[in-house]
MIBABA-796498 format. One record per residue (C-alpha): z, y, x; residue in three letters. Coordinates in nm, 2 decimals, padded with zeros to 4 digits. Example, Ala and Ser with C-alpha at 12.3 -4.5 7.8 and 13.67 -1.06 7.14 Angstrom:
+--------+--------+--------+---------+
|     zz |     yy |     xx | residuo |
+--------+--------+--------+---------+
|  00.78 | -00.45 |  01.23 |     ala |
|  00.71 | -00.11 |  01.37 |     ser |
+--------+--------+--------+---------+
This chain:
+--------+--------+--------+---------+
|     zz |     yy |     xx | residuo |
+--------+--------+--------+---------+
|  00.40 | -00.01 | -00.91 |     met |
|  00.05 | -00.12 | -00.81 |     ala |
| -00.20 |  00.16 | -00.86 |     gly |
| -00.58 |  00.13 | -00.82 |     pro |
| -00.57 |  00.28 | -00.45 |     trp |
| -00.40 | -00.04 | -00.34 |     val |
| -00.71 | -00.28 | -00.42 |     glu |
| -00.92 | -00.08 | -00.17 |     his |
| -00.72 | -00.06 |  00.12 |     ser |
| -00.85 | -00.40 |  00.28 |     gly |
| -01.20 | -00.19 |  00.34 |     ser |
| -01.07 | -00.02 |  00.64 |     phe |
| -01.00 | -00.32 |  00.78 |     ser |
| -01.32 | -00.39 |  01.00 |     gly |
| -01.35 | -00.74 |  00.89 |     gly |
| -01.65 | -00.89 |  00.79 |     ala |
| -01.77 | -01.18 |  00.57 |     arg |
| -02.08 | -01.41 |  00.55 |     leu |
| -02.18 | -01.46 |  00.19 |     ile |
| -02.47 | -01.67 |  00.05 |     glu |
| -02.78 | -01.52 | -00.10 |     pro |
| -02.75 | -01.48 | -00.46 |     ile |
| -03.01 | -01.40 | -00.74 |     arg |
| -03.13 | -01.05 | -00.82 |     arg |
| -03.04 | -01.11 | -01.20 |     asp |
| -02.68 | -01.19 | -01.09 |     val |
| -02.67 | -00.87 | -00.88 |     ile |
| -02.79 | -00.64 | -01.17 |     asn |
| -02.54 | -00.85 | -01.37 |     arg |
| -02.25 | -00.73 | -01.13 |     asn |
| -02.34 | -00.38 | -01.12 |     arg |
| -02.34 | -00.37 | -01.51 |     thr |
| -01.98 | -00.52 | -01.53 |     gln |
| -01.86 | -00.27 | -01.23 |     leu |
| -02.03 |  00.02 | -01.45 |     ala |
| -01.87 | -00.08 | -01.75 |     asp |
| -01.54 | -00.16 | -01.58 |     ala |
| -01.58 |  00.21 | -01.44 |     gly |
| -01.63 |  00.36 | -01.79 |     ala |
| -01.34 |  00.20 | -01.94 |     ala |
| -01.12 |  00.30 | -01.66 |     arg |
| -01.22 |  00.64 | -01.75 |     leu |
| -01.15 |  00.62 | -02.11 |     arg |
| -00.81 |  00.46 | -02.04 |     asp |
| -00.71 |  00.71 | -01.77 |     trp |
| -00.59 |  01.06 | -01.84 |     gly |
| -00.62 |  01.34 | -01.58 |     tyr |
| -00.62 |  01.25 | -01.21 |     val |
| -00.45 |  01.52 | -01.02 |     asp |
| -00.52 |  01.50 | -00.64 |     ile |
| -00.30 |  01.81 | -00.52 |     his |
|  00.03 |  01.79 | -00.64 |     cys |
|  00.40 |  01.87 | -00.49 |     his |
|  00.62 |  01.59 | -00.68 |     cys |
|  00.80 |  01.47 | -00.42 |     leu |
|  01.19 |  01.53 | -00.42 |     pro |
|  01.34 |  01.71 | -00.12 |     gly |
|  01.03 |  01.74 |  00.10 |     leu |
|  00.89 |  02.06 |  00.08 |     asp |
|  00.87 |  02.36 | -00.17 |     asp |
|  00.83 |  02.12 | -00.46 |     gly |
|  01.12 |  01.99 | -00.66 |     pro |
|  01.45 |  01.96 | -00.48 |     ala |
|  01.60 |  01.64 | -00.62 |     thr |
|  01.51 |  01.34 | -00.77 |     gln |
|  01.60 |  01.48 | -01.12 |     val |
|  01.36 |  01.76 | -01.11 |     glu |
|  01.11 |  01.54 | -00.96 |     ala |
|  01.15 |  01.30 | -01.27 |     leu |
|  01.12 |  01.60 | -01.49 |     ala |
|  00.82 |  01.73 | -01.33 |     leu |
|  00.66 |  01.41 | -01.35 |     cys |
|  00.75 |  01.41 | -01.72 |     arg |
|  00.56 |  01.72 | -01.77 |     ala |
|  00.26 |  01.59 | -01.56 |     leu |
|  00.24 |  01.32 | -01.86 |     val |
|  00.29 |  01.55 | -02.13 |     thr |
|  00.01 |  01.76 | -01.99 |     asp |
| -00.23 |  01.45 | -01.99 |     gly |
| -00.23 |  01.34 | -01.64 |     thr |
| -00.22 |  00.97 | -01.57 |     ser |
| -00.24 |  00.96 | -01.20 |     his |
| -00.16 |  01.18 | -00.90 |     val |
| -00.16 |  01.20 | -00.53 |     ile |
|  00.15 |  01.34 | -00.41 |     ala |
|  00.08 |  01.61 | -00.14 |     thr |
|  00.36 |  01.75 |  00.05 |     pro |
|  00.28 |  01.99 |  00.32 |     his |
|  00.24 |  01.87 |  00.66 |     gln |
|  00.19 |  02.08 |  00.97 |     leu |
|  00.23 |  02.48 |  00.96 |     gly |
|  00.57 |  02.57 |  00.90 |     arg |
|  00.63 |  02.22 |  00.79 |     phe |
|  00.56 |  02.11 |  01.15 |     thr |
|  00.78 |  01.80 |  01.23 |     gly |
|  00.87 |  01.75 |  00.90 |     cys |
|  00.73 |  01.51 |  00.65 |     asn |
|  00.58 |  01.26 |  00.89 |     glu |
|  00.36 |  00.97 |  00.71 |     ala |
|  00.59 |  00.70 |  00.70 |     ala |
|  00.87 |  00.91 |  00.53 |     gln |
|  00.61 |  01.04 |  00.26 |     ile |
|  00.53 |  00.67 |  00.21 |     arg |
|  00.87 |  00.57 |  00.15 |     glu |
|  00.94 |  00.85 | -00.08 |     val |
|  00.66 |  00.78 | -00.28 |     val |
|  00.75 |  00.41 | -00.33 |     leu |
|  01.04 |  00.50 | -00.45 |     ser |
|  00.93 |  00.79 | -00.70 |     leu |
|  00.71 |  00.48 | -00.84 |     asn |
|  01.01 |  00.25 | -00.87 |     glu |
|  01.21 |  00.54 | -01.05 |     gln |
|  00.93 |  00.63 | -01.27 |     leu |
|  00.87 |  00.28 | -01.39 |     glu |
|  01.26 |  00.25 | -01.43 |     arg |
|  01.28 |  00.58 | -01.68 |     his |
|  00.96 |  00.42 | -01.84 |     glu |
|  00.72 |  00.75 | -01.72 |     ile |
|  00.37 |  00.66 | -01.74 |     ala |
|  00.27 |  00.83 | -01.42 |     leu |
|  00.11 |  00.64 | -01.14 |     arg |
|  00.17 |  00.85 | -00.79 |     val |
| -00.03 |  00.79 | -00.44 |     ala |
|  00.07 |  00.90 | -00.10 |     ala |
| -00.11 |  01.22 |  00.05 |     gly |
| -00.05 |  01.53 |  00.21 |     ala |
| -00.17 |  01.92 |  00.21 |     asp |
| -00.21 |  01.95 |  00.56 |     val |
| -00.25 |  02.27 |  00.74 |     arg |
| -00.56 |  02.28 |  00.96 |     val |
| -00.49 |  02.21 |  01.34 |     asp |
| -00.70 |  02.15 |  01.62 |     glu |
| -00.49 |  01.82 |  01.70 |     arg |
| -00.58 |  01.70 |  01.36 |     leu |
| -00.79 |  01.41 |  01.47 |     cys |
| -00.55 |  01.28 |  01.71 |     ala |
| -00.27 |  01.31 |  01.48 |     met |
| -00.49 |  01.08 |  01.24 |     leu |
| -00.51 |  00.85 |  01.50 |     asp |
| -00.13 |  00.84 |  01.56 |     ala |
| -00.09 |  00.79 |  01.17 |     asp |
|  00.13 |  01.11 |  01.17 |     ser |
| -00.06 |  01.28 |  00.88 |     val |
| -00.19 |  01.16 |  00.56 |     leu |
| -00.52 |  01.14 |  00.41 |     thr |
| -00.54 |  01.15 |  00.04 |     leu |
| -00.42 |  00.85 | -00.13 |     ala |
| -00.35 |  00.69 |  00.23 |     asp |
| -00.71 |  00.58 |  00.17 |     gly |
| -00.88 |  00.71 |  00.52 |     gly |
| -01.15 |  00.90 |  00.36 |     arg |
| -01.04 |  01.21 |  00.22 |     tyr |
| -00.79 |  01.47 |  00.37 |     ile |
| -00.68 |  01.77 |  00.20 |     leu |
| -00.70 |  02.08 |  00.41 |     leu |
| -00.51 |  02.42 |  00.35 |     glu |
| -00.62 |  02.73 |  00.55 |     leu |
| -00.36 |  02.98 |  00.67 |     pro |
| -00.35 |  03.28 |  00.42 |     his |
| -00.33 |  03.55 |  00.63 |     glu |
| -00.68 |  03.53 |  00.84 |     val |
| -00.95 |  03.33 |  00.82 |     leu |
| -01.05 |  03.04 |  01.05 |     ile |
| -01.38 |  02.88 |  01.11 |     asp |
| -01.32 |  02.51 |  01.05 |     ile |
| -01.69 |  02.40 |  01.08 |     glu |
| -01.60 |  02.23 |  01.41 |     pro |
| -01.30 |  02.06 |  01.27 |     leu |
| -01.47 |  01.93 |  00.98 |     leu |
| -01.78 |  01.82 |  01.20 |     val |
| -01.53 |  01.61 |  01.43 |     glu |
| -01.35 |  01.44 |  01.10 |     leu |
| -01.70 |  01.36 |  00.95 |     ala |
| -01.81 |  01.19 |  01.28 |     gly |
| -01.47 |  01.01 |  01.22 |     arg |
| -01.59 |  00.90 |  00.86 |     gly |
| -01.33 |  01.13 |  00.72 |     val |
| -01.43 |  01.42 |  00.47 |     glu |
| -01.23 |  01.74 |  00.41 |     gly |
| -01.14 |  01.86 |  00.08 |     val |
| -01.06 |  02.23 |  00.10 |     leu |
| -00.74 |  02.33 | -00.12 |     ser |
| -00.75 |  02.62 | -00.37 |     his |
| -01.04 |  02.84 | -00.16 |     pro |
| -01.07 |  03.08 | -00.45 |     glu |
| -00.73 |  03.18 | -00.36 |     arg |
| -00.79 |  03.31 |  00.02 |     his |
| -00.84 |  03.66 |  00.03 |     pro |
| -01.15 |  03.65 |  00.26 |     val |
| -01.33 |  03.34 |  00.12 |     leu |
| -01.27 |  03.48 | -00.25 |     ala |
| -01.47 |  03.77 | -00.15 |     arg |
| -01.72 |  03.61 |  00.11 |     glu |
| -01.82 |  03.29 | -00.03 |     pro |
| -02.13 |  03.24 |  00.23 |     ala |
| -01.88 |  03.07 |  00.49 |     thr |
| -01.79 |  02.81 |  00.23 |     leu |
| -02.18 |  02.71 |  00.18 |     his |
| -02.19 |  02.59 |  00.59 |     arg |
| -01.85 |  02.42 |  00.56 |     trp |
| -02.01 |  02.20 |  00.25 |     leu |
| -02.30 |  02.11 |  00.48 |     glu |
| -02.05 |  01.95 |  00.71 |     cys |
| -01.93 |  01.70 |  00.42 |     ser |
| -01.67 |  01.94 |  00.27 |     ala |
| -01.55 |  01.94 | -00.07 |     his |
| -01.39 |  02.25 | -00.27 |     leu |
| -01.09 |  02.19 | -00.48 |     gln |
| -01.00 |  02.49 | -00.69 |     val |
| -00.68 |  02.54 | -00.87 |     thr |
| -00.64 |  02.50 | -01.25 |     ala |
| -00.43 |  02.76 | -01.27 |     gly |
| -00.66 |  03.01 | -01.13 |     ser |
| -00.91 |  02.94 | -01.37 |     leu |
| -00.67 |  03.04 | -01.62 |     leu |
| -00.59 |  03.37 | -01.44 |     gly |
| -00.25 |  03.27 | -01.30 |     gln |
| -00.33 |  03.39 | -00.94 |     phe |
| -00.49 |  03.70 | -01.01 |     gly |
| -00.85 |  03.83 | -01.13 |     pro |
| -00.99 |  03.81 | -00.79 |     leu |
| -00.87 |  03.41 | -00.78 |     ala |
| -01.00 |  03.36 | -01.14 |     glu |
| -01.34 |  03.54 | -01.09 |     lys |
| -01.40 |  03.31 | -00.75 |     ala |
| -01.27 |  03.01 | -00.92 |     ala |
| -01.54 |  03.04 | -01.17 |     trp |
| -01.80 |  03.16 | -00.94 |     gln |
| -01.73 |  02.83 | -00.73 |     leu |
| -01.74 |  02.61 | -01.07 |     leu |
| -02.07 |  02.79 | -01.19 |     ser |
| -02.28 |  02.76 | -00.88 |     trp |
| -02.15 |  02.40 | -00.82 |     gly |
| -01.96 |  02.45 | -00.50 |     gly |
| -01.64 |  02.30 | -00.61 |     ala |
| -01.64 |  01.95 | -00.72 |     ser |
| -01.26 |  01.90 | -00.78 |     leu |
| -00.98 |  02.07 | -01.00 |     val |
| -00.63 |  02.00 | -00.95 |     ala |
| -00.29 |  02.17 | -01.06 |     thr |
| -00.11 |  02.22 | -00.72 |     asp |
|  00.19 |  02.21 | -00.92 |     thr |
|  00.54 |  02.26 | -00.78 |     his |
|  00.78 |  02.28 | -01.04 |     asp |
|  00.85 |  02.34 | -01.42 |     leu |
|  00.87 |  02.74 | -01.37 |     asp |
|  00.58 |  02.91 | -01.24 |     arg |
|  00.38 |  02.64 | -01.09 |     arg |
|  00.39 |  02.40 | -01.38 |     arg |
|  00.10 |  02.14 | -01.49 |     pro |
| -00.19 |  02.32 | -01.66 |     cys |
| -00.46 |  02.07 | -01.62 |     met |
| -00.51 |  02.02 | -02.01 |     lys |
| -00.59 |  02.38 | -02.06 |     ala |
| -00.81 |  02.43 | -01.77 |     ala |
| -01.00 |  02.13 | -01.87 |     phe |
| -01.07 |  02.29 | -02.20 |     glu |
| -01.15 |  02.62 | -02.06 |     arg |
| -01.42 |  02.44 | -01.84 |     ile |
| -01.55 |  02.23 | -02.13 |     arg |
| -01.60 |  02.54 | -02.34 |     leu |
| -01.77 |  02.76 | -02.07 |     arg |
| -01.94 |  02.50 | -01.87 |     leu |
| -01.99 |  02.19 | -02.10 |     gly |
| -01.79 |  01.85 | -02.14 |     glu |
| -01.98 |  01.67 | -01.86 |     lys |
| -01.87 |  01.94 | -01.60 |     ile |
| -01.51 |  01.94 | -01.73 |     ala |
| -01.51 |  01.55 | -01.68 |     arg |
| -01.64 |  01.55 | -01.36 |     leu |
| -01.40 |  01.79 | -01.19 |     val |
| -01.08 |  01.69 | -01.35 |     cys |
| -01.10 |  01.32 | -01.41 |     ile |
| -01.43 |  01.15 | -01.26 |     glu |
| -01.44 |  01.29 | -00.90 |     asn |
| -01.07 |  01.29 | -00.87 |     pro |
| -01.08 |  00.91 | -00.96 |     ser |
| -01.33 |  00.88 | -00.69 |     arg |
| -01.11 |  01.04 | -00.42 |     val |
| -00.81 |  00.81 | -00.53 |     leu |
| -01.02 |  00.51 | -00.50 |     glu |
| -01.21 |  00.61 | -00.18 |     gly |
| -01.54 |  00.63 | -00.31 |     arg |
| -01.80 |  00.90 | -00.29 |     ser |
| -01.75 |  01.26 | -00.48 |     val |
| -02.06 |  01.36 | -00.66 |     glu |
| -02.16 |  01.70 | -00.59 |     arg |
| -02.16 |  01.95 | -00.84 |     met |
| -02.50 |  02.13 | -00.74 |     asp |
| -02.67 |  01.77 | -00.83 |     phe |
| -02.55 |  01.83 | -01.19 |     val |
| -02.51 |  02.16 | -01.25 |     ala |
| -02.89 |  02.21 | -01.34 |     ala |
| -02.83 |  01.99 | -01.64 |     gly |
| -02.54 |  02.14 | -01.76 |     arg |
| -02.67 |  02.37 | -02.02 |     his |
| -02.73 |  02.09 | -02.28 |     gly |
| -02.35 |  02.03 | -02.27 |     asp |
| -02.25 |  02.40 | -02.30 |     ala |
+--------+--------+--------+---------+
């Protein structure tokens, strides 16, 4: 199944083309057409989930193909149209889930989704434990960026201790890769001391909060921190981190509605649909602090 992430893959090839000069009215018309296409896409798409453990047999997500398809059906029922599959890499999964293997499983799952008429598109990615060797691993194509696009990488901190990842973020940014920090609101130190996150945001990082945290599913501390990150504009992305149909089931629809009621329609669409779609397609994420000042008109 071809997805929107396939179309931009050539942009990383480094090739160049000569083009003839064109009139300004043609440029403006093309820009208008692109804007219209983007608006139409956002109308047609459902939620875009950039952090989802839906691949069978790779990590602590579904164990079998049957379980994976059931989870994908639940994602569609919850209103999701596109996901980036993010099995764990490194940490306790070191030596497992190599990039080539993940790509193969994603291809197989997309074929099964089409066969079973499940209206979900899956792109390859990973939930990567922070590691000082990460840039070398990217060069060796052993770890995956989000949507396999080369621009964004989902980073997971160890839960037990706080590691300052500023040097890693700077090194990644120097290579044109932007870190997306997964569920900082669930980290016991960051939830209480968010000042560290300000420094990381200045290093081209992005923050992704978990939909379930906004609904209180990870306890009051994570819930409070998640809403604080959204309210002051630190978090630009919401994702489910779905693992199964039991404790970690899809809940984007409920989170979207809660955000809409508290912060307005504009913010809800930005963090649940628009910015995730930008990650999926390798486009620039809109920083929440640029739009937070105008949210009161939507509240």
